[in-house]
C-alpha positions as CSV (number, residue, x, y, z in Angstrom):
1,M,0.0,0.0,0.0
2,H,1.5,3.3,-1.1
3,Q,2.4,5.7,1.7
4,Y,2.6,9.5,1.5
5,P,5.7,10.7,3.4
6,Q,5.8,13.8,5.6
7,Q,6.1,17.2,3.9
8,Q,9.7,18.3,3.9
9,G,10.6,21.3,6.0
10,Y,7.1,22.5,7.0
11,Q,6.9,24.1,10.4
12,E,3.9,25.5,12.1
13,H,6.0,28.5,13.1
14,Q,3.0,30.8,13.7
15,E,2.5,29.4,17.2
16,Q,6.0,28.2,18.2
17,Q,8.6,30.4,16.5
18,Q,10.3,33.0,18.7
19,P,11.6,36.3,17.3
20,L,15.2,36.0,15.9
21,P,17.9,38.6,15.7
22,P,17.5,41.0,12.8
23,Q,19.3,40.1,9.6
24,P,19.6,42.0,6.3
25,P,16.2,41.8,4.5
26,Q,16.1,39.6,1.5
27,E,13.5,39.1,-1.3
28,P,11.4,36.0,-0.6
29,Q,11.3,33.4,-3.3
30,P,8.7,30.7,-3.6
31,P,10.2,27.2,-3.1
32,H,10.7,24.7,-5.9
33,V,8.1,22.0,-5.3
34,Q,9.0,18.4,-6.0
35,P,6.1,16.2,-7.3
36,K,4.9,13.1,-5.6
37,R,3.1,11.1,-8.2
38,S,0.8,13.7,-9.7
39,R,0.0,15.3,-6.3
40,R,2.6,17.8,-5.4
41,R,3.5,19.4,-2.1
42,I,4.0,23.0,-1.2
43,G,6.8,22.9,1.4
44,I,7.9,25.8,3.4
45,S,11.4,25.4,4.8
46,A,12.5,26.9,8.1
47,V,15.1,29.0,6.3
48,L,12.6,30.3,3.8
49,A,10.1,31.1,6.5
50,L,12.8,33.2,8.2
51,A,13.5,35.0,4.9
52,L,9.8,35.7,4.5
53,L,9.5,37.0,8.0
54,L,12.4,39.4,7.7
55,G,12.3,40.0,3.9
56,G,10.3,42.5,2.0
57,G,9.0,44.3,5.0
58,G,12.5,45.2,6.4
59,F,12.7,44.9,10.1
60,A,9.0,45.4,10.8
61,A,8.6,41.8,12.1
62,W,11.3,42.6,14.7
63,K,8.8,44.8,16.4
64,L,7.1,41.6,17.4
65,D,3.8,42.7,15.9
66,W,3.4,39.3,14.2
67,F,3.9,37.5,17.5
68,S,2.2,39.8,19.9
69,G,-0.7,38.1,21.6
70,N,0.0,34.6,20.2
71,G,-1.5,32.0,22.3
72,E,-4.0,34.3,23.9
73,A,-7.8,33.8,23.7
74,V,-9.6,35.8,21.0
75,S,-13.1,36.2,19.8
76,F,-14.7,37.4,16.6
77,G,-17.7,39.7,16.1
78,K,-17.2,42.0,19.1
79,N,-19.3,44.7,17.4
80,P,-19.2,47.8,19.6
81,P,-22.2,50.1,19.6
82,R,-22.3,52.6,16.7
83,A,-21.3,56.2,17.4
84,A,-25.0,57.4,17.3
85,E,-25.9,54.8,19.9
86,R,-23.2,55.7,22.5
87,S,-23.8,57.9,25.5
88,E,-22.9,61.5,24.9
89,E,-22.4,62.3,28.6
90,P,-18.7,62.6,29.5
91,G,-17.7,59.9,32.0
92,A,-21.1,58.1,31.6
93,P,-20.9,54.3,31.6
94,A,-20.8,52.6,28.3
95,T,-24.2,51.8,26.7
96,P,-24.8,48.1,27.1
97,T,-25.0,46.2,23.9
98,T,-27.4,43.5,23.0
99,P,-26.8,40.7,20.5
100,A,-27.5,41.9,17.0
101,K,-30.5,40.5,15.2
102,P,-30.4,39.6,11.5
103,S,-31.0,42.2,8.8
104,G,-34.0,42.1,6.6
105,D,-32.3,39.4,4.5
106,P,-33.9,36.1,5.4
107,D,-30.8,34.3,4.2
108,V,-28.6,35.7,7.0
109,L,-27.8,33.2,9.7
110,M,-26.5,34.5,13.0
111,P,-24.0,32.4,15.0
112,T,-25.8,29.3,16.1
113,G,-23.3,28.3,18.8
114,P,-21.8,26.8,20.8
115,K,-18.8,29.1,20.4
116,S,-15.4,27.6,20.1
117,D,-12.3,28.5,22.1
118,F,-9.9,30.3,19.8
119,K,-6.3,31.0,20.4
120,Q,-4.4,33.6,18.3
121,T,-1.6,32.2,16.1
122,T,-0.8,35.3,14.0
123,R,-1.7,39.0,13.9
124,L,-1.7,40.6,10.5
125,D,-0.5,44.1,9.7
126,D,-4.1,45.4,9.6
127,G,-4.8,44.1,13.1
128,T,-6.9,41.1,11.9
129,I,-6.1,37.8,13.6
130,I,-5.6,34.2,12.5
131,A,-6.7,31.9,15.3
132,K,-6.9,28.2,15.9
133,T,-9.2,25.8,17.7
134,R,-9.8,22.1,18.1
135,L,-13.0,20.8,16.5
136,A,-14.6,17.5,17.5
137,G,-16.7,16.6,14.5
138,A,-20.1,15.6,15.7
139,K,-21.1,13.9,12.4
140,S,-17.8,12.5,11.3
141,G,-16.4,11.5,14.6
142,F,-13.0,13.0,13.6
143,E,-11.3,15.5,15.8
144,G,-8.8,18.0,14.2
145,D,-7.5,21.5,14.2
146,V,-9.1,24.4,12.4
147,W,-7.7,27.9,11.8
148,V,-10.0,30.9,11.1
149,W,-9.6,34.5,9.9
150,A,-12.2,37.2,9.7
151,P,-11.7,40.5,7.7
152,K,-11.9,43.9,9.4
153,E,-15.4,44.4,8.1
154,Y,-16.6,41.6,10.3
155,D,-16.2,43.7,13.4
156,D,-17.5,46.8,11.8
157,P,-20.7,47.8,13.6
158,K,-22.5,48.6,10.3
159,Y,-22.2,44.9,9.3
160,A,-23.3,43.6,12.7
161,K,-26.6,42.3,11.3
162,S,-25.2,40.9,8.0
163,G,-24.0,37.5,7.0
164,F,-20.5,37.0,5.5
165,P,-19.5,34.7,2.7
166,V,-17.3,31.7,3.8
167,L,-14.2,30.5,1.9
168,I,-13.0,27.1,3.1
169,A,-9.3,27.0,2.2
170,L,-7.7,23.6,1.8
171,P,-3.9,22.9,1.6
172,G,-2.1,20.4,-0.6
173,G,0.3,17.6,0.4
174,N,-0.5,15.8,3.6
175,G,-2.6,18.7,4.9
176,F,-1.8,17.4,8.4
177,P,-1.1,18.4,11.1
178,A,-1.3,21.9,9.8
179,N,-3.1,23.9,7.1
180,Y,-0.5,26.1,5.4
181,W,-3.1,28.7,4.4
182,S,-2.9,29.8,8.1
183,D,0.6,30.9,7.4
184,R,0.6,34.7,6.8
185,S,3.6,34.4,4.5
186,L,1.5,33.0,1.7
187,G,-0.6,36.2,1.7
188,L,-4.1,34.7,1.3
189,Q,-5.7,36.9,3.9
190,K,-3.8,40.0,2.8
191,A,-4.9,39.4,-0.8
192,I,-8.6,39.3,0.3
193,S,-8.2,42.5,2.4
194,E,-6.5,44.3,-0.5
195,G,-9.2,43.0,-2.8
196,V,-11.9,44.4,-0.5
197,Q,-10.3,47.8,-0.5
198,A,-10.0,47.7,-4.3
199,G,-13.6,46.6,-4.8
200,T,-12.5,43.3,-6.4
201,S,-13.2,40.9,-3.6
202,L,-15.9,40.1,-1.0
203,P,-14.8,40.2,2.6
204,F,-14.6,36.4,3.1
205,V,-14.4,34.7,6.4
206,V,-11.7,32.1,5.8
207,I,-11.9,28.6,7.4
208,M,-8.8,26.5,7.3
209,P,-9.2,22.9,8.5
210,V,-6.8,20.0,8.4
211,L,-7.3,18.1,5.2
212,N,-6.3,14.6,6.3
213,P,-6.5,12.7,9.7
214,D,-2.8,11.8,9.6
215,A,0.4,12.3,7.5
216,K,0.6,8.7,6.3
217,Y,-2.1,8.5,3.6
218,Y,-4.2,10.8,1.4
219,Y,-7.9,10.3,1.9
220,D,-9.4,12.2,-1.0
221,G,-11.5,14.2,1.3
222,S,-13.9,11.3,1.3
223,D,-15.7,8.7,3.5
224,I,-13.5,5.8,2.5
225,P,-14.9,2.6,4.2
226,G,-13.1,1.7,7.3
227,Q,-11.3,5.0,7.5
228,A,-11.8,8.4,9.1
229,R,-14.9,10.1,7.6
230,M,-13.1,13.0,6.0
231,G,-15.9,13.7,3.5
232,T,-18.3,14.2,6.3
233,W,-15.8,16.3,8.2
234,M,-15.3,18.6,5.2
235,A,-18.9,18.8,3.9
236,E,-20.7,18.9,7.3
237,D,-18.6,19.3,10.4
238,V,-16.5,22.2,9.1
239,P,-19.5,24.2,7.7
240,D,-21.5,23.6,10.9
241,F,-18.5,24.9,12.9
242,A,-18.4,28.1,10.7
243,K,-22.2,28.6,11.3
244,A,-21.8,28.1,15.0
245,N,-19.1,30.8,15.3
246,F,-19.7,33.4,12.6
247,R,-22.5,35.3,10.8
248,T,-23.0,33.4,7.6
249,Y,-25.7,32.6,5.0
250,K,-28.2,29.8,5.0
251,S,-28.1,29.3,1.3
252,R,-25.2,28.1,-0.9
253,D,-24.8,31.6,-2.2
254,G,-22.4,32.4,0.6
255,W,-20.3,29.2,0.5
256,A,-17.2,28.4,-1.6
257,F,-14.0,26.4,-1.4
258,M,-10.4,27.2,-2.5
259,G,-7.6,24.8,-2.5
260,S,-4.2,23.9,-4.0
261,S,-3.0,20.5,-5.3
262,S,-4.7,17.7,-3.3
263,G,-6.9,20.4,-1.5
264,A,-8.1,21.6,-4.9
265,F,-9.4,18.1,-5.7
266,V,-11.3,17.9,-2.4
267,G,-12.8,21.4,-2.9
268,M,-14.0,20.7,-6.4
269,K,-15.3,17.2,-5.5
270,T,-17.2,18.6,-2.5
271,V,-18.9,21.3,-4.6
272,L,-19.9,18.8,-7.3
273,Q,-21.1,16.4,-4.6
274,Y,-23.2,18.9,-2.7
275,P,-24.3,21.6,-5.1
276,D,-27.2,22.4,-2.7
277,R,-24.7,23.5,-0.1
278,F,-21.7,25.0,-2.0
279,K,-21.7,27.1,-5.1
280,A,-18.1,27.6,-6.3
281,V,-14.5,26.5,-6.0
282,I,-11.1,28.0,-6.9
283,A,-9.1,24.8,-7.7
284,S,-5.3,25.4,-8.2
285,G,-3.0,22.8,-9.7
286,G,-5.1,19.9,-8.6
287,E,-6.2,16.4,-9.7
288,I,-9.4,15.4,-11.4
289,V,-10.1,11.9,-10.2
290,P,-9.6,10.2,-6.8
291,D,-6.4,8.2,-6.4
292,S,-6.0,7.3,-2.7
293,P,-4.6,3.8,-2.3
294,L,-7.2,3.3,0.5
295,W,-10.0,2.9,-2.2
296,K,-8.8,-0.6,-3.0
297,G,-11.7,-2.9,-2.9
298,H,-14.3,-0.1,-2.8
299,Q,-14.9,0.8,-6.4
300,A,-18.5,1.9,-6.0
301,E,-17.7,4.3,-3.1
302,M,-14.7,5.6,-5.1
303,D,-17.0,6.3,-8.1
304,A,-19.4,8.2,-5.8
305,N,-16.5,10.6,-5.1
306,N,-15.2,11.0,-8.7
307,P,-15.7,14.5,-10.0
308,E,-16.1,13.2,-13.6
309,K,-19.1,11.1,-12.6
310,L,-20.4,13.8,-10.2
311,A,-20.3,16.4,-13.0
312,K,-22.1,14.1,-15.4
313,N,-24.8,13.5,-12.8
314,L,-25.2,17.2,-12.3
315,I,-25.5,17.8,-16.1
316,D,-28.1,15.0,-16.4
317,A,-30.1,16.5,-13.5
318,N,-29.8,20.0,-15.1
319,G,-28.5,21.7,-12.0
320,P,-28.1,23.4,-9.8
321,E,-25.4,25.5,-11.3
322,V,-21.9,25.3,-9.9
323,Y,-18.8,27.3,-10.7
324,I,-15.3,25.9,-11.0
325,N,-12.3,28.2,-11.6
326,F,-9.1,26.2,-12.3
327,Q,-5.8,27.9,-11.7
328,I,-2.6,26.5,-13.3
329,G,0.9,27.9,-13.5
330,T,2.5,28.0,-17.0
331,K,5.6,26.4,-15.5
332,E,3.8,23.4,-14.0
333,S,2.1,20.4,-15.6
334,G,-1.5,19.4,-15.4
335,K,-3.4,21.9,-17.7
336,E,-4.2,19.1,-20.1
337,R,-6.3,17.4,-17.4
338,M,-8.2,20.6,-16.7
339,T,-8.8,21.3,-20.4
340,K,-10.1,17.8,-21.0
341,F,-12.4,18.1,-18.0
342,Q,-13.7,21.4,-19.2
343,Q,-14.3,20.1,-22.7
344,Q,-16.2,17.0,-21.5
345,Y,-18.1,18.5,-18.5
346,G,-18.1,22.3,-18.8
347,K,-21.7,22.4,-20.1
348,G,-25.1,23.1,-18.8
349,P,-25.0,23.7,-15.0
350,V,-21.3,23.1,-14.7
351,K,-19.5,26.4,-15.4
352,I,-15.8,26.0,-15.8
353,T,-13.0,28.6,-16.4
354,I,-9.3,28.1,-16.5
355,R,-6.9,30.8,-15.4
356,D,-3.2,30.6,-16.5
357,I,-0.8,32.1,-14.0
358,Q,2.1,33.4,-16.1
359,N,5.5,32.0,-15.0
360,G,3.6,30.3,-12.2
361,E,4.8,27.2,-10.5
362,H,3.1,24.6,-8.2
363,N,3.2,26.7,-5.0
364,G,0.9,28.7,-2.8
365,W,2.5,32.1,-3.5
366,H,1.8,31.8,-7.2
367,Y,-1.7,30.6,-6.6
368,V,-2.4,33.6,-4.4
369,R,-1.0,35.8,-7.2
370,G,-3.5,34.2,-9.5
371,M,-6.3,35.0,-7.1
372,K,-5.2,38.6,-6.9
373,E,-5.0,38.7,-10.7
374,G,-8.6,37.7,-11.1
375,S,-9.8,34.6,-9.4
376,L,-10.9,36.4,-6.2
377,E,-13.0,38.8,-8.3
378,W,-14.4,35.8,-10.2
379,V,-15.6,34.0,-7.1
380,S,-16.9,37.3,-5.6
381,K,-19.2,37.8,-8.6
382,V,-20.9,34.4,-8.1
383,L,-21.4,34.7,-4.3
384,K,-23.3,37.2,-2.1
385,G,-21.6,39.6,0.2
386,P,-22.5,41.5,3.4
387,K,-24.8,44.5,3.3
388,P,-24.1,47.5,5.6
389,E,-26.8,48.8,7.8
390,A,-28.1,52.2,6.7
391,G,-27.4,55.2,8.9
């Protein structure tokens, strides 16, 4: 039985790394990614992580802003009262706040609870926080780590009654024990914030779960018989967790995936499998068909998790519409698989686009660049965003 070895050099430095003496800044360079079969890994070496921490931004990191508060408890959606609602008497006690009620949009879903205990892992330059918690999946029975990030708009009082779109971000490689999208050096959260300011992105709440239950095998984000139920974890437990902790939407119009390599496959497969729950996916450098060695002896179950068969079923049923945006670097292989899939299944309710990332390789930095160059705007056009309260 084929085994998938540990990613080389990846460290969850957000929570453990202590500040190092300043060194001359250097320009960060994305790592070269060695393929493993057709699924490749995005490794982040300790040396490169240091270069990213100290490079580009000079010695800003030495001010400890990135590490300040790491490990401390944090919460999201604090929503202070709006200026017009605050007491105007100097020295008067603060006006007590009450939980916000949904706006007039019946699709808005306020946090259902129970709230999770979050610990900060990283603080970004704009003051937003990446935090981590442990999730015991009620439906899958699997327990794993989940990282979250909310944009500045989430705590803005004028959005206190609005839902926010959710982007579930999945890593490649083993996807265990960490999710590398929680590493600020890849720039996913910054790209979203900059896109919001430029009017090209919705202010997504980003949910970053582990992809696999261990670093030994790849599980195709599926309920493989006799194994951890990672399909149920991804399609049910993780969304339920997001709904428990954040203001979201009831309908699929506020739910999408993004992923790279093996995570791209899981995101695309889940959207095609549950088009009533999820509407879109940004799939970067990923596979098209399941290939875990754990499927041996379970052909019927494997077919039920095959995007080719799922897309055909969706076409035959005439919907609902789903949106798939492939991203592929011009310096990596795999575009022929995406093109073939688009030609065969990009019809009727299955809407498929392919974005070429010029000089792009198989790594997270280049996939984020592709998102900044158009994929974030693409997904933002097919999902709904928060509506500010008037006044």
